[in-house]
Backbone as CSV, one residue per row, in Angstrom:
resi,resn,N_x,N_y,N_z,CA_x,CA_y,CA_z,C_x,C_y,C_z
1,MET,244.165,112.826,15.368,245.439,112.609,15.639,245.742,113.056,17.152
2,PRO,246.426,112.133,17.788,246.699,112.541,19.268,247.494,113.848,19.554
3,PHE,247.449,114.449,20.690,248.131,115.523,20.773,249.754,115.319,20.866
4,TYR,250.069,114.124,21.376,251.643,113.862,21.492,252.170,113.665,20.119
5,ALA,251.369,113.349,19.143,251.871,113.208,17.747,252.006,114.338,17.171
6,ILE,251.253,115.383,17.446,251.629,116.834,16.877,252.652,117.358,17.560
7,ILE,253.027,117.143,18.821,254.141,117.659,19.542,255.392,116.956,18.932
8,ILE,255.324,115.792,18.679,256.391,115.011,18.126,256.745,115.543,16.607
9,ILE,255.721,115.655,15.815,255.892,116.146,14.548,256.374,117.698,14.632
10,GLY,255.821,118.535,15.472,256.395,119.761,15.733,257.868,119.882,16.046
11,ALA,258.239,118.950,17.023,259.745,118.839,17.369,260.511,118.369,16.144
12,ILE,260.123,117.437,15.424,260.915,117.003,14.236,261.055,118.151,13.305
13,LEU,259.945,119.010,13.030,260.026,119.968,12.228,261.122,121.105,12.780
14,GLN,261.039,121.366,14.055,261.994,122.281,14.594,263.531,121.829,14.377
15,VAL,263.622,120.562,14.732,264.977,119.876,14.665,265.476,120.178,13.117
16,GLY,264.523,119.821,12.162,264.710,119.931,10.730,265.183,121.421,10.351
17,ALA,264.487,122.317,10.985,264.547,123.647,10.682,266.174,124.092,11.287
18,ILE,266.398,123.581,12.352,267.828,123.923,12.959,268.871,123.388,12.177
19,VAL,268.648,122.190,11.615,269.736,121.520,11.051,269.872,122.316,9.602
20,CYS,268.692,122.764,8.959,268.835,123.442,7.687,269.623,124.782,8.042
21,THR,269.192,125.457,9.011,269.852,126.783,9.275,271.367,126.623,9.566
22,VAL,271.782,125.584,10.334,273.019,125.244,10.533,273.810,125.020,9.176
23,VAL,273.417,124.133,8.382,273.846,123.785,7.244,273.929,125.091,6.312
24,ALA,273.059,125.885,6.241,272.914,127.055,5.368,274.159,127.992,5.933
25,THR,274.142,128.031,7.171,275.141,129.170,7.849,276.407,128.611,7.518
26,ARG,276.774,127.301,7.639,278.051,126.853,7.378,278.444,126.915,5.799
27,MET,277.516,126.895,4.867,277.704,126.990,3.486,278.045,128.416,3.253
28,THR,277.499,129.361,3.823,277.607,130.850,3.717,279.028,131.085,4.255
29,GLN,279.336,130.560,5.375,280.656,130.826,5.976,281.797,130.316,5.226
30,ARG,281.512,129.147,4.549,282.585,128.693,3.708,282.742,129.508,2.491
31,GLU,281.708,130.018,1.788,281.678,130.889,0.623,282.469,132.232,0.984
32,GLN,282.164,132.730,2.258,282.884,133.807,2.786,284.298,133.655,3.088
33,ASP,284.670,132.498,3.586,286.002,132.230,3.782,286.864,131.997,2.464
34,THR,286.146,131.431,1.517,286.760,131.360,0.007,286.962,132.687,-0.462
35,ARG,285.991,133.520,-0.510,286.135,134.916,-1.058,287.250,135.729,-0.310
36,HIS,287.392,135.541,1.033,288.354,136.163,1.873,289.632,135.686,1.580
37,ALA,289.934,134.350,1.356,291.104,133.660,0.976,291.593,134.343,-0.431
38,GLU,290.600,134.347,-1.381,290.911,134.874,-2.651,291.335,136.395,-2.591
39,ILE,290.604,137.232,-1.840,291.085,138.553,-1.612,292.351,138.612,-1.062
40,ILE,292.722,137.979,0.038,293.994,138.015,0.474,295.075,137.653,-0.478
41,SER,294.798,136.441,-1.092,295.679,135.953,-2.091,296.093,137.092,-3.216
42,ASN,295.003,137.725,-3.588,295.214,138.838,-4.581,296.198,139.778,-4.091
43,GLN,295.814,140.294,-2.784,296.506,141.353,-2.176,298.088,140.911,-2.009
44,GLN,298.334,139.651,-1.593,299.627,139.336,-1.407,300.266,139.238,-2.775
45,ARG,299.655,138.816,-3.957,300.473,138.902,-5.069,300.704,140.305,-5.580
46,THR,299.625,141.029,-5.336,299.981,142.510,-5.711,301.096,143.173,-5.027
47,GLU,301.082,142.761,-3.603,301.994,143.291,-2.806,303.607,142.769,-3.336
48,LEU,303.491,141.508,-3.758,304.847,141.021,-4.101,305.328,141.547,-5.497
49,LEU,304.345,141.958,-6.357,304.583,142.534,-7.544,305.106,143.885,-7.343
50,LEU,304.542,144.548,-6.437,305.107,146.022,-5.969,306.463,145.870,-5.411
51,VAL,306.700,145.154,-4.614,308.056,144.991,-3.785,309.023,144.530,-5.040
52,HIS,308.666,143.546,-5.798,309.572,143.223,-6.964,309.845,144.210,-7.968
53,ARG,308.737,145.165,-8.233,308.986,146.290,-9.122,309.947,147.371,-8.447
54,ASN,309.595,147.591,-7.235,310.440,148.544,-6.570,311.839,148.110,-6.355
55,LYS,311.962,146.955,-6.050,313.378,146.373,-5.782,314.040,146.471,-7.208
56,SER,313.305,146.005,-8.387,313.976,146.101,-9.556,314.393,147.504,-10.008
57,LEU,313.471,148.457,-9.686,313.828,149.874,-9.990,314.967,150.269,-9.252
58,LYS,315.157,150.029,-7.944,316.258,150.378,-7.152,317.498,149.743,-7.663
59,ASP,317.324,148.504,-8.019,318.615,147.799,-8.629,318.918,148.508,-9.957
60,LYS,317.996,148.757,-10.823,318.291,149.378,-12.082,319.013,150.590,-11.865
61,LEU,318.525,151.453,-10.934,318.856,152.791,-10.728,320.473,152.612,-10.252
62,TRP,320.700,151.778,-9.435,322.185,151.711,-8.823,323.029,151.085,-10.008
63,GLU,322.618,150.210,-10.918,323.368,149.779,-12.018,323.775,150.901,-12.925
64,ARG,322.769,151.824,-13.146,322.894,152.932,-14.076,323.810,154.009,-13.388
65,TYR,323.584,154.300,-12.016,324.276,155.405,-11.387,325.071,154.886,-10.168
66,PRO,326.201,154.337,-10.279,327.054,153.782,-9.381,327.400,154.565,-8.236
67,PHE,327.345,156.090,-8.441,327.790,156.963,-7.421,326.706,157.423,-6.494
68,GLY,325.413,157.068,-7.108,324.277,157.330,-6.318,323.133,158.105,-7.081
69,TYR,322.041,158.467,-6.554,320.916,159.160,-7.379,320.036,159.733,-6.245
70,VAL,319.177,160.540,-6.832,318.213,161.274,-6.192,316.784,160.813,-6.741
71,LEU,315.922,160.169,-6.069,314.588,159.838,-6.691,313.555,160.897,-6.375
72,PHE,312.884,161.346,-7.235,311.801,162.420,-7.013,310.468,161.923,-7.415
73,GLY,309.618,162.210,-6.678,308.125,161.900,-6.950,307.274,163.224,-6.767
74,SER,306.314,163.285,-7.433,305.606,164.538,-7.303,303.979,164.105,-7.312
75,ASP,303.386,164.745,-6.405,301.924,164.593,-6.257,301.279,165.992,-6.550
76,GLU,300.923,166.254,-7.735,300.504,167.490,-8.234,301.144,168.616,-7.846
77,GLY,302.509,168.677,-7.937,303.384,169.729,-7.774,304.101,169.561,-6.360
78,ASN,303.766,168.846,-5.499,304.491,168.631,-4.263,305.615,167.668,-4.453
79,ILE,306.712,168.092,-4.451,307.913,167.301,-4.689,308.455,166.481,-3.530
80,VAL,308.679,165.171,-3.490,309.233,164.431,-2.401,310.552,163.808,-3.055
81,SER,311.644,163.908,-2.293,312.863,163.389,-2.918,313.528,162.551,-1.780
82,LEU,314.104,161.475,-2.400,314.742,160.470,-1.557,316.397,160.238,-2.104
83,PRO,317.334,160.922,-1.589,318.843,160.549,-2.004,319.370,159.303,-1.564
84,PHE,319.991,158.646,-2.457,320.806,157.433,-2.243,322.311,157.635,-2.664
85,TYR,323.253,157.561,-1.911,324.632,157.590,-2.149,325.427,156.566,-1.836
86,ASP,326.498,156.232,-2.651,327.419,155.064,-2.066,328.635,155.488,-1.129
87,GLY,328.658,156.811,-0.984,329.736,157.244,0.021,330.863,157.907,-0.947
88,ARG,331.051,157.563,-2.065,332.240,158.217,-2.632,332.172,159.578,-3.176
89,LEU,330.857,159.995,-3.331,330.246,161.236,-3.837,329.196,161.556,-2.936
90,PHE,329.021,162.950,-2.485,327.930,163.367,-1.840,327.533,164.612,-2.574
91,ALA,326.344,164.589,-3.017,325.742,165.897,-3.765,324.620,166.209,-3.013
92,GLU,324.625,167.473,-2.606,323.410,167.992,-1.752,322.865,169.201,-2.562
93,ALA,321.547,169.630,-2.314,320.863,170.649,-2.819,319.635,170.646,-2.027
94,HIS,318.937,171.814,-2.316,317.538,171.761,-1.812,316.711,170.994,-2.645
95,TRP,316.887,169.633,-2.560,316.191,168.600,-3.428,314.669,168.802,-3.410
96,GLU,313.941,169.133,-2.171,312.547,169.242,-2.054,312.099,170.463,-2.823
97,ASP,312.962,171.361,-3.151,312.604,172.667,-4.014,313.004,172.463,-5.432
98,THR,313.306,171.412,-5.818,313.632,171.010,-7.241,312.438,171.236,-8.056
99,LYS,312.487,171.858,-9.297,311.416,172.087,-10.075,311.621,171.337,-11.418
100,VAL,310.510,170.699,-11.986,310.587,170.083,-13.169,309.235,170.609,-13.888
101,GLU,309.500,171.376,-14.819,308.378,171.965,-15.546,308.217,171.436,-16.981
102,VAL,307.121,171.015,-17.357,306.998,170.351,-18.456,306.468,171.426,-19.647
103,SER,307.210,171.297,-20.810,306.593,172.283,-21.759,305.191,171.891,-22.379
104,GLU,304.544,172.979,-22.969,303.152,172.764,-23.312,303.057,171.733,-24.343
105,ASP,304.020,171.417,-25.114,303.886,170.227,-26.129,304.356,169.047,-25.520
106,LYS,304.754,169.004,-24.236,305.201,167.900,-23.608,306.563,167.137,-24.030
107,LYS,307.176,167.904,-24.887,308.519,167.341,-25.476,309.773,167.761,-24.666
108,LEU,309.673,168.768,-23.834,310.892,169.279,-23.096,310.448,169.412,-21.536
109,LEU,311.553,169.321,-20.718,311.545,169.582,-19.359,312.481,170.618,-18.985
110,ARG,312.124,171.518,-18.145,312.953,172.482,-17.719,313.222,172.080,-16.091
111,VAL,314.421,171.712,-15.977,314.696,171.252,-14.524,315.584,172.338,-13.794
112,THR,315.265,172.618,-12.642,315.884,173.574,-11.853,316.282,172.973,-10.496
113,ILE,317.514,172.907,-10.197,318.012,172.355,-8.921,318.575,173.645,-8.103
114,MET,318.020,173.725,-6.761,318.372,174.925,-6.086,319.626,174.601,-5.305
115,GLN,320.531,175.567,-5.629,321.991,175.506,-5.097,322.648,174.133,-4.916
116,PRO,323.066,173.497,-5.934,323.600,172.195,-5.862,325.019,172.403,-5.333
117,ARG,325.508,171.211,-4.750,326.697,171.202,-4.156,327.213,169.793,-4.182
118,TRP,328.528,169.642,-4.756,329.143,168.275,-4.959,330.245,168.336,-4.067
119,LYS,330.469,167.088,-3.320,331.703,166.878,-2.239,332.160,165.615,-2.561
120,SER,333.580,165.314,-2.466,334.060,164.111,-2.389,335.388,164.387,-1.816
121,THR,336.214,163.434,-1.803,337.521,163.431,-0.968,338.433,164.669,-1.591
122,ASN,338.405,164.836,-2.959,339.271,165.747,-3.494,338.674,167.072,-3.997
123,VAL,337.430,167.160,-4.011,336.912,168.261,-4.545,335.684,168.777,-3.853
124,ASN,335.157,170.113,-3.839,334.149,170.631,-3.064,333.534,171.790,-4.054
125,VAL,332.524,171.583,-4.748,331.978,172.510,-5.815,330.742,173.032,-5.112
126,VAL,330.539,174.294,-5.005,329.397,174.834,-4.515,328.821,175.846,-5.626
127,VAL,327.591,175.741,-5.898,326.943,176.689,-6.972,326.033,177.496,-6.039
128,HIS,326.371,178.866,-6.183,325.521,179.785,-5.314,324.249,180.119,-6.020
129,GLN,324.048,179.747,-7.190,322.665,180.041,-7.970,321.982,178.708,-8.366
130,ASP,320.791,178.867,-8.673,319.887,177.756,-9.005,320.513,177.323,-10.399
131,ALA,320.681,176.034,-10.485,321.156,175.363,-11.699,319.867,175.049,-12.581
132,GLN,319.871,175.428,-13.971,318.740,175.056,-14.737,319.323,174.455,-16.083
133,SER,318.385,173.522,-16.598,318.782,173.048,-17.838,317.400,172.553,-18.492
134,THR,317.383,172.627,-19.879,316.250,172.125,-20.596,316.669,170.974,-21.346
135,ILE,315.902,169.748,-21.188,316.246,168.470,-21.766,315.005,167.916,-22.419
136,PRO,315.206,166.871,-23.319,313.963,166.155,-23.790,313.273,165.464,-22.711
137,ASN,311.887,165.359,-22.918,311.136,164.493,-22.150,311.026,163.057,-22.652
138,LYS,311.801,162.231,-22.151,311.802,160.936,-22.751,311.786,159.888,-21.568
139,VAL,310.914,159.051,-21.405,310.949,158.017,-20.323,311.899,157.140,-20.398
140,GLY,312.697,156.727,-19.510,313.651,155.711,-19.391,315.027,156.140,-20.186
141,GLU,315.181,157.340,-20.530,316.342,157.601,-21.386,317.207,158.576,-20.484
142,PRO,318.306,158.287,-19.869,319.163,159.218,-19.056,319.682,160.349,-19.948
143,VAL,319.587,161.414,-19.438,320.026,162.749,-20.228,321.097,163.366,-19.417
144,PRO,322.355,163.573,-20.001,323.358,164.374,-19.132,322.860,165.695,-18.761
145,LEU,323.075,166.164,-17.508,322.743,167.512,-17.141,324.139,168.207,-17.115
146,GLY,324.536,169.050,-17.936,325.930,169.662,-17.837,325.835,170.966,-16.939
147,LEU,325.302,170.845,-15.820,325.112,171.939,-14.825,326.493,172.357,-14.290
148,VAL,327.033,171.326,-13.786,328.420,171.416,-13.080,329.307,170.292,-13.470
149,LYS,330.428,170.479,-13.980,331.392,169.424,-14.184,332.665,169.606,-13.436
150,ALA,333.052,168.745,-12.632,334.365,168.897,-11.947,335.314,167.730,-12.398
151,ALA,336.593,168.153,-12.597,337.558,167.118,-13.134,337.592,165.858,-12.257
152,GLY,337.444,164.774,-12.920,337.611,163.505,-12.139,336.329,163.059,-11.455
153,GLN,335.296,163.869,-11.500,334.059,163.621,-10.736,332.935,163.004,-11.689
154,PRO,332.111,162.320,-11.113,331.009,161.709,-11.938,330.018,162.732,-12.552
155,GLU,329.445,162.401,-13.671,328.564,163.381,-14.408,327.247,163.226,-13.804
156,MET,326.401,164.217,-13.975,324.989,164.179,-13.370,323.999,163.915,-14.696
157,PHE,323.007,162.973,-14.306,322.065,162.673,-15.399,320.733,162.741,-14.904
158,PHE,319.796,163.207,-15.815,318.390,163.222,-15.386,317.622,162.208,-16.187
159,GLU,316.681,161.432,-15.521,315.894,160.303,-16.146,314.504,160.551,-15.722
160,VAL,313.655,160.469,-16.644,312.060,160.375,-16.425,311.807,158.808,-16.148
161,ILE,311.391,158.559,-14.980,311.030,157.178,-14.565,309.599,156.911,-14.997
162,ASP,308.609,157.803,-14.790,307.231,157.648,-14.990,306.647,158.981,-15.413
163,ASP,306.080,159.290,-16.595,305.626,160.417,-16.835,304.160,160.670,-16.682
164,ASN,303.491,160.001,-15.658,302.210,160.281,-15.424,302.028,161.660,-15.029
165,PRO,301.221,162.547,-15.725,300.961,163.832,-15.320,300.707,164.265,-13.942
166,ARG,299.952,163.580,-13.487,299.565,163.876,-11.930,300.517,163.458,-10.993
167,LYS,301.200,162.318,-11.216,302.259,161.882,-10.139,303.538,161.372,-10.981
168,PRO,304.300,162.108,-11.578,305.485,161.778,-12.245,306.688,161.392,-11.274
169,VAL,307.510,160.519,-11.907,308.677,160.128,-11.050,309.922,160.384,-11.846
170,TYR,310.976,161.008,-11.151,312.134,161.411,-11.903,313.359,160.844,-11.126
171,ALA,314.548,160.712,-11.676,315.801,160.509,-10.935,316.876,161.477,-11.513
172,ILE,317.667,161.846,-10.474,319.102,162.438,-10.893,320.100,161.601,-10.527
173,GLY,320.869,161.102,-11.325,321.861,160.143,-11.064,323.204,160.441,-11.456
174,PHE,324.247,159.791,-10.790,325.654,160.294,-10.910,326.428,159.059,-11.294
175,LYS,327.099,159.195,-12.495,327.864,158.048,-13.110,329.141,158.680,-13.652
């Protein structure tokens, strides 16, 4: 076999190897692109579900508590609070110091609100002590908190939104 034939065969094999490498790389890239698109799609669906859930929770709470509410979350005892009011009533307290203690049998909650104060156009009620109440621990069932009642003012309710022991979510609402 002449030398130039060996060179031509070697060149053809090199071109074949390059073509195979390019094809394999493109197939791998397509698989990665498909996986990436699936991951992004799943993330977007999850994000939409969370936004919808949070929006629907906010809407439900506004429907239940037309004067406003305070949403509480806890991460192993560290309370975070977000008050939402419609302007007709203003309730303030040391919300971040609010305590929710679960009984050993998990059937009751002891709620302690630090120095609550209600304000509206015709009333100003200040409680100089911590307000406490023991209520049933039931998810999704608003329970009246008879801590302070002012004539013509909305009542205060406590609701367990999520009873996850490590990260519970509660609401105190006014209607």
